N, C-alpha and C positions, 0 to 999 in steps of 0.2 A: 292919729300921727305917730309915725316913729321917730325915734329919740335920736338924734343927732349924737354922734362919738367925738368930743372935740379935743383938739391940739391938749395934749398933755397925758391921753388915755394910750394905754399899751396896746400892738398890731400885733396878731400873731399870724406868723406865715408859713404851710405847711412847704417844704422845701427848703432849699438852701444854697441854691445857685447863683446864676449870674443876674436872672429877672427878679431873684429876692434880694437879691445886691444894691441894684438900681431902684427898686421898690424904698429902699432903707435907707437908704443916701436923699430921695424928695420926703420920705415920712419924716425925718432927722429934721430936715430944713424947715418944715411945718410946726415942729414942736413935739412927735410923737415918739411913741417908744417902740421898738420893734424887738420881737420875740421868736425866733424861728425851731422848729422841730424836723431834724432830719434823721438818719441812720450815722449821717459824719460828724465830723469836731473838727473846725480850724475852717469852714467853709467859705467859698465867696461873698454870701450873707452875712454868715457869723462873723466875718473882721468886721462887719458893720453894724451888727443889731447890738442891743441893748442884756440882752443873754439869745445865751444858743442852747438849744436843749438836743440832746445825743439819744436818741433811741428809736427802735422800729417802728414802723407805722403799724404792727401787730400789735406793740406794749399798750392796752388800750388804758392802763390806768396810767399811763407817763401822758398819754394823750389829752385823758381828763385833766392832769393834774396842768398840762400847759395851758389848755384851755381856761382854767379857772385864773388864770395869770394872766388874762387878755381882754379886752373890752368886745372883739368883733374876729375871726379867721377868715382867712383867703388864702388863695395858691398862688403859689410859682412852678410848682409841678402839677402836671392831672393823675398821674400813675398813683392815687392813690386807694387804699382798699375802701368800699361802702362803709366798712363798723368805723374806720377813721374817724370819718369825717362825722358816723350819727353819735359816736361819743365825743368828739366836740361839740356838738348840737344840742346837748344835756346843759350846757355850761353859758353855751353866748353864741351869736348868730354867726353863721356860716355862711360866709358870701362869696361867688356864688352858690346856693345851695345845693348841696350834696346831689339832688336830683340831677344836677346841669353835668355835673362828672360823671353819675351812672350813665347818662346819655350818651356822651362825647369821649369816654375814655373805650368804648368797644365800637368798631367799624358799622357794624350789622345794626346794632341800637340806633347808631348815627344817621346812615342814612336812610333805614325805615322812618326816623323822626322827619328828614327832610322829604323825603315820597310824602308821608302824609300832609304835609303844612302846605303841598305844592310849590318845591324848590328844586329847581331841576340839576341832577345830579348824575355823574359816572352809572352807566347801566352796572348794575351788579346781581351776586347771586349768593344766598349762602352755602357754605361746603363743611359738612358734618361728614361726610365718607365720601369715597374715592366714588361711588356711583352720582354723588353728587356732583364733585366737581367736574364728569366726565359730562353727565346734563350739561351744566353748565357751558363747558365749552363749547358744545353742541349750539349751545343758544345765543351765548356769545361771540364765538369766532376766535381764533387764533392768529397774532399773539393776544395775551391778556396776562392779567399781573393777579397774581394770586399775593394773598397776605393774611398775616395771622388778625383775626377779628378785636384783638385786644391788644394792650400795649406795645404800641409801635408809634415811633418818631424818627425822623430824621433818616426815611427809606429801612429802619429796620425789620427785619418780619415780615420783607419780601421779597416772591421768587416772579422771575418774565418766564411764562410758559410760551414757545412760539409752538410746539405743534400735542396735537393730541395723544400722541405717542409718550410725550414728558410728564404725561398725569400721574402717571402712579408714582414717579419716584417725587415729583413735585408736593404732592400729598403725604408723601412720607416726611418731607421735610417741615410740616406743619409739627411734628414733636407730638401728633394725640391731639392738640387744642382746633378750638373751634377755626374756620377760615372763611375769608370772603374772597371771591372771584369777579375782579375789574376790566370790564372790556378794556382795551387799549383806546385813549382817545387823540386824534390828532390837533392839537394845537398850538397855537401860536405862541400863547404868554401863557406864563403862571404869576397872577396876581393877589391881592389878600386885600382887606380892609379889617383893619383893630376897629370897632366901635367898643363904646361903655355905654350902657344905660345906670341910672340915678336910682334911688328909691323909689321918689316919685313918678317913674318912666319917662322921663326923662331921656332923649336920645343923642350921643357926639358920637363924631366919628372925624378919620383923618384923611380921606379923603382914597383914592385907589394906587397900590403901591406896586410895582411891578417887579417880581421876585425874577432871579436868575441863580439855578442850581448847580452845583456840582458835584457828580457821585452821589447823587440823594441830598446834600447840605446847602442850605441857603448860603450862598456866594454874595450876590451882590442882592441890594433893595433901592431900587431907584423911585424918588417921590418929588414928583407924581408921576404916573406912570404915562409911558407915552403912547398913550389910547386917546381915542374920542370921547368929550365929553358925555357924549348917549351911555358908555357902556359902564362908566363909573358911576354914573347916576343908576343906570339898573342893576350894579354892584351892592350900592348903598343902600340902596332899596331894600335886595334881600339880605343885608345883614342887619337892614333895622327890624326885618318881620321876623329873621331867627333868634333875636335877642330878643324880641315881644313874647312868641311864641314859648321859646324856654323859661321866660320869666327870669332872666339875667340880671340879676345886682353886681355890676363890676365890669371887668374889661374881657372880652371874648373876638377873637380874630377870626374870621372866614376869608379861607385859600378858595382861588376859583381858577377853572382850565379857563382860556377864550380862546375859542374856535376861530376859525379862519374866515367864515360869513362873520363874525364880528358876538355869536351869540357867546354865553358863560355856562358852565358848570358848575357847581361845588366842589368839589373835592376834601375837605376836611375842614374839622371848626377845632378853636383852641380855647380853651377857655378861662384865656389867663393873659396877662401880656403878651406877645410875640416876638421873635427875633424880627420878623420886618417891619414893626413897632421900634426897632432902637433908634434910626433915622430921626423919630419924634423929641427924641432927647434934649437935641440938638438943634431941630430946625423951627419948632413949635411951640407957641403961647404957653401950653401945656402939655408935658408929655404924657403917653401911656403911662406911665407908672404913677406920677400924679393924679390923673384919671382914674385909678385904681382906686389909689384910696383916698379921694373925695366921694366915688362912687359905692364904697363898702362901709364907710363912717355914715351916710346919707348929709352928707354934703351938696351945693350946684356945684355940676360940672364945670368943668375949665372951658378955655375958649382953645379951639382945636386950629386955628389960623394958623397955615404955614407961613412963617415971617419971611424965609428962600428957600429955594429949592435945593435939596440934600441926594447924596448918593452913599448906603454903607455900607462897607467891605469885611467881612467877618475874617480875625485872625484866627486860622489854624493850628494845632501844634506843629504840625511840617515846619512851619515856618524857622523854629527853634532847631531845627535836624542839624544845623551848622553852626550851633550856638547863638547867644543873642543877638536878637535881630538889630537892625542898625538904625536905630528910634530917631538918632539925630538926621539922615537924611530922609528920612521922610516928615520929620517933624518941620523940613524946609519950605515946605507949603504951610502960610501962615491958617488958610484957610481948612486947616484939617483939625478935625477931634479926634483925639485917642481915648478909647475906654480900655484897659486891663483889668481884667477877671478875678485877679488874685488867687489863681489857682497851681499850687507848688510845683507839678509834673507837666511837663507839656506832651502830650502823646499825637499822633498822627489823626487827624480826623477832631481833634475836641476842641472845641471852641474855649480860646483863651482871650477873645478880645474883640475889637471892634473897632473900625476906622469911618469918620462921618467928615466929606468934604462938604461945605455950603458954597454955591454959588449963584449967578445971574440965575442959568440956565441948568436942566439935569445934563446936558452932554459936558458940561464946563466941569459939572463937579463929578460925573463919572472922569474925564481926561484926570481929573485929579487924584482921585481915592484911587484910580489904578496902578498911577505913576508912582505915590508915595508908598504902595503896598510893595508892587515890584523893586523899590527901593529899599527895603527891609531886608531884603536877598544881596545887598552890594556890601561886603566887605568895609568897612572901616577904614583908613589907612595907615593908623595905625598898627590895627591886625594886619593888614596884606603887608605890611612891612616884616611884623616878626616872623609873617610865613616866609616870605625869601631869605631871611637869616636861617632858619630852620635849616 
């Protein structure tokens, strides 16, 4: 029987961003201590953790010391070298296991795994040479998307190829890295399922969530998705099969494309809490972050019931371009929840926080959260008056 890691124990998280911050908030509420390990200090998670370890992921002596100080290690950032997880596993469990990271942090390994277990994905071909790319374009057609096989997120490491004549320039853009060519999919929706799997193999999920992206970055998540229950059932069944095949202990998000005929294809996997699951923080009995804690500590999974519909809107650094956003105007909406991540510098495209609106319907929540975010750009009355005096 697996040992339960009880409250009062220390939990280690590789990575130190906003996902770790929200995890630490839930963990501390339940009586756990949190240590975070990353190359930075004064991080979003570090501000909420009991201890912030600042070292390179390649500093394996530091990783071992970190692992000795905790009872279990998990992730909020999956682009961690395999040697890092192996070093941590010398002293405590790593959940999900390092093999899950190995599969999911490389698009070729990930899609190959999905193909092996019979899960439909976007058509793809490996690219290791210009000849590979040209042959893949002949097979998959154009337009197509060329991606680096590893270390990509939020649209990074991707380029669209519109014609075969663009192949040489696109291949050069890989910079010598292994690539993957994916066929363009004519989809109507992007959706996701955040699932959790416990040590005993039990599975929980938050239903189907609808995602709207802008410039390859998640902009809005609508929960529940505005799609038929038949699509939601198929997606959650696929997610459960994926978590079981990977032997996940923890949380994993499955991102899907929905085609015009209602069929679904898996796009990507993320073996950690996910941006689209932030809405669960305010709308569900048990959030994705508490669920991650429960799973990795060998506790029973929590109830994932959605209490009310909700819509999450990301807040990017662009909102700070003209000064501090107008929080007062946004928070005029009483059913709005604000989450800021404690990042010192606002930069365009950087995720600085999010807001979630809770309502009786997703349409009402969508109207509230978009109005509130728009209000952030409206200058407060005193700031406008000062500008007029100047």
